[in-house]
N, C-alpha and C positions, 0 to 999 in steps of 0.2 A: 504494500500500500504506500503510495507516494504522498498522500495528503495527511500531514501530521494533525491538521485541525480536526479531522474525522476521529482520530484516536483520542484526542483531547476531549471532544464532545461525548464520545462513547464512555470515556472514563468518568466524566462529569455526571452523565445520566445513570451510570452504574451505581453512583452514590445514592440514588433514589430507589434502588432495588427493582422490584417488579414493575412499579409505576414507571420507572425510567425506561425499561425495555418497551413497554406499551407505547410510551410517548415517542420514543425514537422511531418506532414503526409508523406511528400516526402522522408525524410531521413530514415523512417522506423525503427527508433531506439526505439520509444515509441509506444506501441500498439494504434491503431487508436481509440479504444473505450475510452481510457484515454484522448487522445487529444480532441476528440469531446465532451466528457462529460465536460472537462475543458472549452472548448469553450462555452458550454451551461451555465456553471457557470458564465463565463465572461459576457454573455448576460444578465443573471439574475441580475447582479450587475449594468448593464447599461453601462459598459465599451466598449461593442461591440454591434452592431446592429444584429438582428437575420438574416436578409437577407445577410449581409456582411459576417458573420461567416459561414452561411450555404454555400454560394458560395465558400468561401475559403476552406471549408472542402471537397466539391465535387471536386473542381479543384485539390487540393493537393492530395487527395486520388486517383484520376484518373492518375495524373502525376506519382505517386509512382508506380502504376502498369504498366504504359508505360515504365518506367525505367527497370523493371524486364522483360518486353516483349522484349525490345531491347537487353538486356543482353542474353536472351535465343536465340534471332534471330542471333546475331553475335558470342556469346561465346559458345552456345550449352551446352549440359549436362556436358562435361569435365570442363568447367569454374566453374560451381556451385559445382561440386564434389571437386574442389580444393579450391575455395574461398567462397563457400556458407556459411560457418560458420561465416564469417565476416559480412554477411548480415542477420544473425540469421535465416538462412534457412538450415535445415539439409537434408541429403540425403533421409531420410524417408519422409520428406515433399514433395520432388521432385517426389519420386516414387509414392506416393499417388496421387499427382496432375496429373502425367502422366497417371496413371491408370484411373482416372475419365475422363480425357480429351479424351483418346482413346475409352472409353466405351460410353460416352454420347455426344461427339462432342462439337461444338462451343457454344451451349446453356449453357454449364456448366460454361462459363466465367461469366455469370450473376448469376446463382443460387449458384455457389460455394462460392460466397462472404459471404454467410450466414452459411457456414458449417465449423466448426472448423478444424484445421490442413490443409485441402485442400485449404482454401481461401488464406492462406499466400503465396502459391507457384503456384497457378493455371495459373498465367500469363507466367510462364517459359515454359511449354510445348506448349503454344500458340505461343510463339516466335520461339521455336525450330521447330515446324511444319509449320512455315511461314503462319500462319493464317492471313487473310486480316486485315491490320492495321485499316481500317475504321470500319469493323465489331467489331473488338476487342475493339476499343475506344468507340463505341456506347454501347456495352454490359456493359463495365466497368463503363461508365458514368451513365447509367441507374441504375446499382446496387448501385452506390455510393449515389444516391438520397435518397432512403429509409434508407440506413445505416447511413448516416450523420444526417438525420432528427431524427431518433430514438434515437441515443445517445446524440444528442444535447438536445432534450426534457427531457431525463432522467437526464442529467446534470443540466438543469434548475430546475427540480423538487428537485434534491438532494441538490442544493445550495452549501453551504460550505462543505458538505459531499460528494462532487463530486467524491472523490478518492475511494469511496465504489462501484464504477461502476463495478469493477472486480467481486464483489459478486452479485450485483443487476442485472448486464447485463446478467448473466447466465440464469436468469428466462425468458429472452426474446429470447436468442440465441437458446434455445432448441426448442421452437415452430417454430422459423424461419427456423431452420435446417429441421424440419419435413415438413414444407410447401415447402421449396426449393427442397427437395428430391421428394415430391409428384408432384411438378411442372415438374421435369425432367421425371418422369414416364408418366405423362400425355402427355408431348411433344413427347416421344418415341412412345407411343400408337398412337397418332395422325399421326406421320410420317409413322408408319408402315401401318396403314389403308389407308393413302393417296397414298403411293407407291404401295400398293396392288391394289388399285382402278385403278391407272394408268396402271399397268401391265395387 
């Protein structure tokens, strides 16, 4: 990691314990992989419990996506076109997310969490399209469970070298992306044959 300020911010937030982990994920300034691997490192040192850190990660990650959902719901695309750069979300991210959402439907809210580029902005088109808040929350919460678990375990294994998650994490993200895309394809095939059978 080249940005010393990220380490300093994580260290500061860690002083707040579980609330700090949740806040670090909610403010979306630090990549969630780094936050969760750092949480795993804290667990390995005994400063945090695994269950507490895990729940904080899931809740914080879900809340962060709900924030983007509501911004999309009330602000729409013009809001992100104007202010997205302040949230580290480019127009390219939004266009990719909208394309995925339009093509694959609501199931992508779960699967896109494991796909680079799309996962950062997929909540925005969900809000813009007025997707059911209940369905959105459930899909997001379900996706945060394996995501949080994976990077916390990696952080625990890396220990004091937790900051290398940016390099190590890529090895896991690639197969996860493939599985996620395969899951979308299977879902679309299932939906196609189900609808064909009904008609």
